[in-house]
KELUMLO-679022 format. One record per atom (N, C-alpha, C): residue in one letter; residue number from 1; atom name; x, z, y. Coordinates in steps of 0.1 Angstrom, whole numbers, plus 5000, padded with zeros to 4 digits. Last residue first. Layout:
# KELUMLO-679022
rest/nr/atom/X/Z/Y
a/NUM/CA/X/Z/Y
...
# end
This chain:
# KELUMLO-679022
rest/nr/atom/X/Z/Y
e/153/N/7498/4240/6078
e/153/CA/7500/4230/6068
e/153/C/7504/4216/6077
a/152/N/7507/4273/6097
a/152/CA/7499/4260/6095
a/152/C/7507/4249/6084
w/151/N/7507/4306/6090
w/151/CA/7517/4290/6087
w/151/C/7506/4278/6085
g/150/N/7493/4326/6097
g/150/CA/7500/4323/6108
g/150/C/7503/4311/6104
v/149/N/7503/4347/6063
v/149/CA/7494/4345/6078
v/149/C/7497/4335/6089
p/148/N/7519/4322/6039
p/148/CA/7521/4330/6050
p/148/C/7507/4332/6060
q/147/N/7504/4302/6015
q/147/CA/7513/4299/6026
q/147/C/7507/4316/6034
k/146/N/7509/4302/5984
k/146/CA/7494/4311/5993
k/146/C/7512/4308/6006
k/145/N/7513/4309/5957
k/145/CA/7520/4303/5964
k/145/C/7516/4301/5975
i/144/N/7493/4310/5936
i/144/CA/7502/4323/5935
i/144/C/7507/4320/5950
d/143/N/7476/4289/5941
d/143/CA/7473/4297/5949
d/143/C/7479/4310/5945
p/142/N/7489/4270/5924
p/142/CA/7495/4271/5938
p/142/C/7483/4285/5944
h/141/N/7504/4271/5895
h/141/CA/7494/4281/5896
h/141/C/7498/4281/5913
l/140/N/7526/4257/5890
l/140/CA/7515/4251/5880
l/140/C/7501/4262/5892
d/139/N/7549/4272/5903
d/139/CA/7542/4260/5904
d/139/C/7528/4251/5903
n/138/N/7546/4295/5886
n/138/CA/7542/4295/5901
n/138/C/7537/4280/5904
i/137/N/7561/4283/5861
i/137/CA/7545/4286/5861
i/137/C/7540/4286/5876
w/136/N/7586/4273/5874
w/136/CA/7577/4259/5870
w/136/C/7556/4270/5867
a/135/N/7592/4299/5884
a/135/CA/7591/4292/5896
a/135/C/7578/4282/5886
s/134/N/7585/4333/5865
s/134/CA/7590/4315/5865
s/134/C/7582/4302/5875
t/133/N/7604/4359/5884
t/133/CA/7591/4346/5880
t/133/C/7597/4338/5877
g/132/N/7624/4370/5901
g/132/CA/7625/4375/5888
g/132/C/7613/4363/5873
e/131/N/7601/4370/5927
e/131/CA/7618/4370/5920
e/131/C/7616/4375/5908
l/130/N/7576/4369/5942
l/130/CA/7583/4361/5928
l/130/C/7591/4364/5917
r/129/N/7581/4387/5962
r/129/CA/7569/4394/5951
r/129/C/7575/4384/5939
r/128/N/7600/4377/5985
r/128/CA/7606/4382/5974
r/128/C/7593/4390/5964
d/127/N/7589/4346/5993
d/127/CA/7580/4355/5987
d/127/C/7589/4362/5978
v/126/N/7607/4325/6016
v/126/CA/7611/4331/6002
v/126/C/7600/4342/5997
p/125/N/7591/4312/6039
p/125/CA/7599/4321/6037
p/125/C/7598/4320/6022
t/124/N/7585/4273/6039
t/124/CA/7579/4292/6042
t/124/C/7590/4295/6036
l/123/N/7603/4252/6053
l/123/CA/7599/4255/6040
l/123/C/7591/4271/6047
v/122/N/7594/4220/6073
v/122/CA/7598/4236/6073
v/122/C/7591/4244/6062
t/121/N/7610/4193/6062
t/121/CA/7597/4197/6062
t/121/C/7603/4213/6063
q/120/N/7632/4171/6054
q/120/CA/7628/4175/6066
q/120/C/7613/4185/6071
i/119/N/7636/4172/6024
i/119/CA/7643/4183/6031
i/119/C/7642/4180/6047
g/118/N/7611/4156/6019
g/118/CA/7611/4169/6022
g/118/C/7620/4178/6026
d/117/N/7621/4130/6013
d/117/CA/7620/4133/6026
d/117/C/7617/4150/6032
g/116/N/7630/4126/5988
g/116/CA/7643/4134/6000
g/116/C/7635/4135/6010
f/115/N/7611/4122/5966
f/115/CA/7611/4142/5972
f/115/C/7624/4140/5979
a/114/N/7614/4100/5960
a/114/CA/7599/4106/5954
a/114/C/7601/4118/5962
p/113/N/7644/4089/5962
p/113/CA/7635/4083/5968
p/113/C/7619/4091/5972
m/112/N/7669/4107/5968
m/112/CA/7658/4111/5958
m/112/C/7643/4103/5968
k/111/N/7694/4106/5981
k/111/CA/7694/4097/5969
k/111/C/7680/4100/5963
k/110/N/7692/4122/6003
k/110/CA/7691/4108/6008
k/110/C/7692/4101/5991
s/109/N/7698/4149/5993
s/109/CA/7683/4142/5995
s/109/C/7680/4122/5995
r/108/N/7722/4148/5991
r/108/CA/7717/4147/5976
r/108/C/7699/4141/5981
e/107/N/7723/4158/6021
e/107/CA/7733/4143/6016
e/107/C/7728/4141/6002
w/106/N/7713/4179/6020
w/106/CA/7710/4164/6031
w/106/C/7716/4155/6023
a/105/N/7731/4197/5999
a/105/CA/7721/4191/6002
a/105/C/7712/4180/6008
m/104/N/7750/4196/6016
m/104/CA/7751/4193/6002
m/104/C/7738/4185/6002
l/103/N/7748/4211/6036
l/103/CA/7751/4196/6038
l/103/C/7753/4186/6028
w/102/N/7738/4232/6027
w/102/CA/7726/4227/6033
w/102/C/7735/4214/6036
v/101/N/7761/4242/6020
v/101/CA/7746/4243/6008
v/101/C/7741/4230/6014
c/100/N/7789/4235/6030
c/100/CA/7778/4246/6030
c/100/C/7770/4236/6025
p/99/N/7813/4246/6005
p/99/CA/7811/4234/6005
p/99/C/7796/4242/6014
m/98/N/7836/4273/6004
m/98/CA/7826/4265/5996
m/98/C/7820/4260/6002
d/97/N/7859/4282/6012
d/97/CA/7865/4271/6001
d/97/C/7849/4266/5996
p/96/N/7846/4299/6032
p/96/CA/7857/4292/6039
p/96/C/7859/4283/6027
i/95/N/7820/4319/6033
i/95/CA/7829/4317/6024
i/95/C/7833/4301/6021
i/94/N/7808/4319/6060
i/94/CA/7808/4331/6055
i/94/C/7820/4330/6040
e/93/N/7811/4292/6066
e/93/CA/7820/4300/6075
e/93/C/7817/4316/6067
c/92/N/7812/4264/6047
c/92/CA/7811/4276/6052
c/92/C/7814/4285/6058
n/91/N/7823/4230/6053
n/91/CA/7824/4239/6045
n/91/C/7811/4256/6052
g/90/N/7829/4206/6067
g/90/CA/7817/4210/6067
g/90/C/7817/4222/6051
n/89/N/7850/4209/6083
n/89/CA/7856/4205/6073
n/89/C/7841/4206/6066
q/88/N/7839/4226/6102
q/88/CA/7840/4212/6111
q/88/C/7843/4205/6096
r/87/N/7815/4250/6094
r/87/CA/7830/4247/6102
r/87/C/7833/4232/6099
v/86/N/7786/4263/6102
v/86/CA/7791/4253/6094
v/86/C/7803/4248/6097
g/85/N/7773/4280/6119
g/85/CA/7784/4284/6114
g/85/C/7787/4273/6107
g/84/N/7746/4279/6124
g/84/CA/7758/4271/6133
g/84/C/7769/4277/6127
c/83/N/7739/4272/6093
c/83/CA/7731/4284/6103
c/83/C/7740/4275/6112
p/82/N/7712/4244/6079
p/82/CA/7723/4252/6082
p/82/C/7722/4261/6091
g/81/N/7677/4252/6069
g/81/CA/7690/4238/6071
g/81/C/7702/4253/6072
n/80/N/7662/4272/6054
n/80/CA/7657/4256/6064
n/80/C/7668/4250/6072
r/79/N/7665/4293/6043
r/79/CA/7658/4283/6033
r/79/C/7655/4274/6044
l/78/N/7699/4310/6032
l/78/CA/7691/4302/6045
l/78/C/7680/4293/6037
n/77/N/7712/4327/6023
n/77/CA/7702/4326/6019
n/77/C/7689/4318/6026
k/76/N/7738/4333/6031
k/76/CA/7724/4339/6042
k/76/C/7716/4337/6037
p/75/N/7760/4320/6016
p/75/CA/7750/4333/6012
p/75/C/7744/4339/6022
c/74/N/7727/4298/5994
c/74/CA/7738/4298/6009
c/74/C/7742/4316/6010
t/73/N/7716/4295/5972
t/73/CA/7729/4297/5969
t/73/C/7737/4298/5983
m/72/N/7689/4285/5977
m/72/CA/7695/4305/5978
m/72/C/7705/4313/5977
p/71/N/7690/4260/5977
p/71/CA/7695/4269/5989
p/71/C/7697/4286/5988
c/70/N/7703/4238/5958
c/70/CA/7696/4255/5954
c/70/C/7697/4266/5971
t/69/N/7693/4208/5955
t/69/CA/7705/4220/5955
t/69/C/7699/4230/5958
m/68/N/7676/4185/5953
m/68/CA/7681/4191/5942
m/68/C/7694/4204/5943
g/67/N/7668/4184/5983
g/67/CA/7681/4171/5974
g/67/C/7685/4181/5963
t/66/N/7649/4199/5985
t/66/CA/7662/4206/5992
t/66/C/7676/4199/5983
s/65/N/7625/4192/5969
s/65/CA/7629/4195/5987
s/65/C/7637/4198/5996
h/64/N/7630/4205/5946
h/64/CA/7627/4192/5950
h/64/C/7629/4186/5964
l/63/N/7638/4233/5945
l/63/CA/7648/4224/5946
l/63/C/7644/4207/5951
v/62/N/7624/4253/5951
v/62/CA/7623/4244/5958
v/62/C/7635/4232/5963
c/61/N/7610/4281/5936
c/61/CA/7622/4266/5939
c/61/C/7612/4258/5948
d/60/N/7603/4311/5934
d/60/CA/7594/4299/5947
d/60/C/7607/4288/5950
g/59/N/7619/4325/5916
g/59/CA/7604/4323/5917
g/59/C/7600/4311/5925
c/58/N/7645/4330/5921
c/58/CA/7637/4334/5936
c/58/C/7624/4334/5935
m/57/N/7667/4329/5907
m/57/CA/7656/4332/5902
m/57/C/7642/4336/5914
q/56/N/7693/4316/5914
q/56/CA/7689/4330/5917
q/56/C/7678/4333/5913
c/55/N/7708/4294/5900
c/55/CA/7695/4297/5900
c/55/C/7697/4314/5908
d/54/N/7730/4278/5896
d/54/CA/7735/4282/5900
d/54/C/7721/4292/5904
f/53/N/7723/4249/5884
f/53/CA/7720/4252/5898
f/53/C/7725/4263/5904
m/52/N/7728/4249/5859
m/52/CA/7728/4237/5866
m/52/C/7730/4240/5879
v/51/N/7729/4275/5850
v/51/CA/7738/4271/5846
v/51/C/7741/4254/5854
g/50/N/7703/4284/5858
g/50/CA/7712/4291/5858
g/50/C/7728/4282/5861
k/49/N/7683/4265/5842
k/49/CA/7689/4261/5858
k/49/C/7700/4270/5866
t/48/N/7694/4277/5816
t/48/CA/7686/4259/5821
t/48/C/7696/4263/5838
i/47/N/7688/4304/5822
i/47/CA/7697/4298/5814
i/47/C/7705/4287/5820
r/46/N/7663/4311/5838
r/46/CA/7671/4319/5842
r/46/C/7683/4308/5833
e/45/N/7643/4292/5822
e/45/CA/7650/4291/5836
e/45/C/7660/4297/5840
g/44/N/7639/4311/5806
g/44/CA/7646/4295/5806
g/44/C/7652/4292/5813
s/43/N/7626/4333/5811
s/43/CA/7642/4331/5804
s/43/C/7654/4319/5804
a/42/N/7603/4326/5824
a/42/CA/7615/4325/5833
a/42/C/7632/4327/5824
f/41/N/7596/4314/5798
f/41/CA/7599/4304/5811
f/41/C/7608/4308/5819
l/40/N/7587/4339/5784
l/40/CA/7597/4331/5780
l/40/C/7601/4317/5787
s/39/N/7575/4350/5806
s/39/CA/7586/4356/5809
s/39/C/7593/4346/5792
e/38/N/7551/4332/5804
e/38/CA/7555/4335/5818
e/38/C/7572/4343/5813
m/37/N/7545/4338/5783
m/37/CA/7550/4325/5778
m/37/C/7555/4327/5796
a/36/N/7533/4363/5783
a/36/CA/7545/4367/5778
a/36/C/7551/4351/5778
s/35/N/7522/4365/5820
s/35/CA/7520/4365/5803
s/35/C/7528/4366/5795
g/34/N/7524/4360/5844
g/34/CA/7527/4376/5840
g/34/C/7523/4377/5824
p/33/N/7503/4330/5852
p/33/CA/7516/4346/5855
p/33/C/7513/4358/5848
k/32/N/7504/4313/5826
k/32/CA/7495/4318/5835
k/32/C/7510/4331/5840
l/31/N/7496/4289/5809
l/31/CA/7504/4287/5814
l/31/C/7507/4303/5827
w/30/N/7467/4282/5796
w/30/CA/7476/4294/5787
w/30/C/7493/4291/5799
r/29/N/7463/4263/5819
r/29/CA/7453/4268/5812
r/29/C/7460/4283/5810
r/28/N/7484/4238/5819
r/28/CA/7485/4249/5828
r/28/C/7475/4266/5823
f/27/N/7490/4219/5800
f/27/CA/7488/4232/5799
f/27/C/7487/4248/5805
p/26/N/7488/4199/5814
p/26/CA/7475/4204/5802
p/26/C/7477/4212/5800
g/25/N/7515/4200/5828
g/25/CA/7501/4202/5832
g/25/C/7490/4204/5825
l/24/N/7536/4193/5816
l/24/CA/7531/4209/5820
l/24/C/7518/4214/5824
a/23/N/7543/4171/5821
a/23/CA/7542/4172/5806
a/23/C/7535/4186/5809
g/22/N/7544/4168/5849
g/22/CA/7537/4162/5848
g/22/C/7536/4165/5829
l/21/N/7566/4187/5854
l/21/CA/7557/4190/5859
l/21/C/7544/4186/5852
t/20/N/7584/4170/5839
t/20/CA/7581/4180/5835
t/20/C/7572/4185/5834
a/19/N/7584/4144/5853
a/19/CA/7587/4145/5841
a/19/C/7578/4156/5835
v/18/N/7600/4151/5876
v/18/CA/7582/4144/5879
v/18/C/7576/4149/5864
y/17/N/7621/4166/5868
y/17/CA/7612/4176/5876
y/17/C/7599/4171/5876
a/16/N/7629/4138/5866
a/16/CA/7629/4145/5850
a/16/C/7620/4160/5857
i/15/N/7635/4126/5887
i/15/CA/7626/4119/5876
i/15/C/7627/4128/5867
e/14/N/7653/4145/5893
e/14/CA/7644/4141/5905
e/14/C/7630/4137/5895
l/13/N/7674/4142/5879
l/13/CA/7667/4154/5884
l/13/C/7651/4147/5889
v/12/N/7684/4119/5890
v/12/CA/7678/4121/5875
v/12/C/7674/4128/5875
r/11/N/7684/4116/5914
r/11/CA/7674/4108/5915
r/11/C/7670/4113/5901
p/10/N/7710/4133/5917
p/10/CA/7698/4141/5925
p/10/C/7684/4129/5918
r/9/N/7735/4139/5908
r/9/CA/7728/4128/5906
r/9/C/7713/4132/5907
n/8/N/7749/4161/5912
n/8/CA/7754/4151/5919
n/8/C/7746/4137/5915
q/7/N/7735/4178/5895
q/7/CA/7732/4184/5909
q/7/C/7739/4171/5916
l/6/N/7751/4174/5871
l/6/CA/7738/4169/5872
l/6/C/7735/4173/5888
l/5/N/7772/4194/5871
l/5/CA/7775/4181/5877
l/5/C/7763/4171/5879
r/4/N/7766/4211/5858
r/4/CA/7762/4214/5872
r/4/C/7765/4199/5880
l/3/N/7772/4210/5832
l/3/CA/7756/4204/5837
l/3/C/7756/4202/5851
s/2/N/7799/4186/5828
s/2/CA/7791/4198/5830
s/2/C/7781/4198/5837
m/1/N/7805/4164/5802
m/1/CA/7800/4169/5818
m/1/C/7793/4180/5815
# end
């Protein structure tokens, strides 16, 4: 089975996400942004998430909020739902042979009991300063991912 097919098993990926986050938590003080460990993690993410999700290494991963579908694979890099150009067959207006990333995210999120409702949350814009960094390490350090001025929770 191709690793990309795992995207169609969002519940399995959701369980793996929770387990990984829990396993990394105790090591938080050693997993710091800009450290040698971060370079190692970023390389690992580039390989694993690249194969599974076509990861664009934004450093601000929201897979758990988007049905384990990377919104950065949308040709328009839309972070909060589909554009107005989704074709009637559900494909992308820019790449006609490609299914709309957001329609896939919506369907997959329905299979995620723990994080599926996250798809209804308005996500903050991508912080371009985090590109190429480890999203796992950034998740462990919420101060890195502060909401932009003017955004309320």
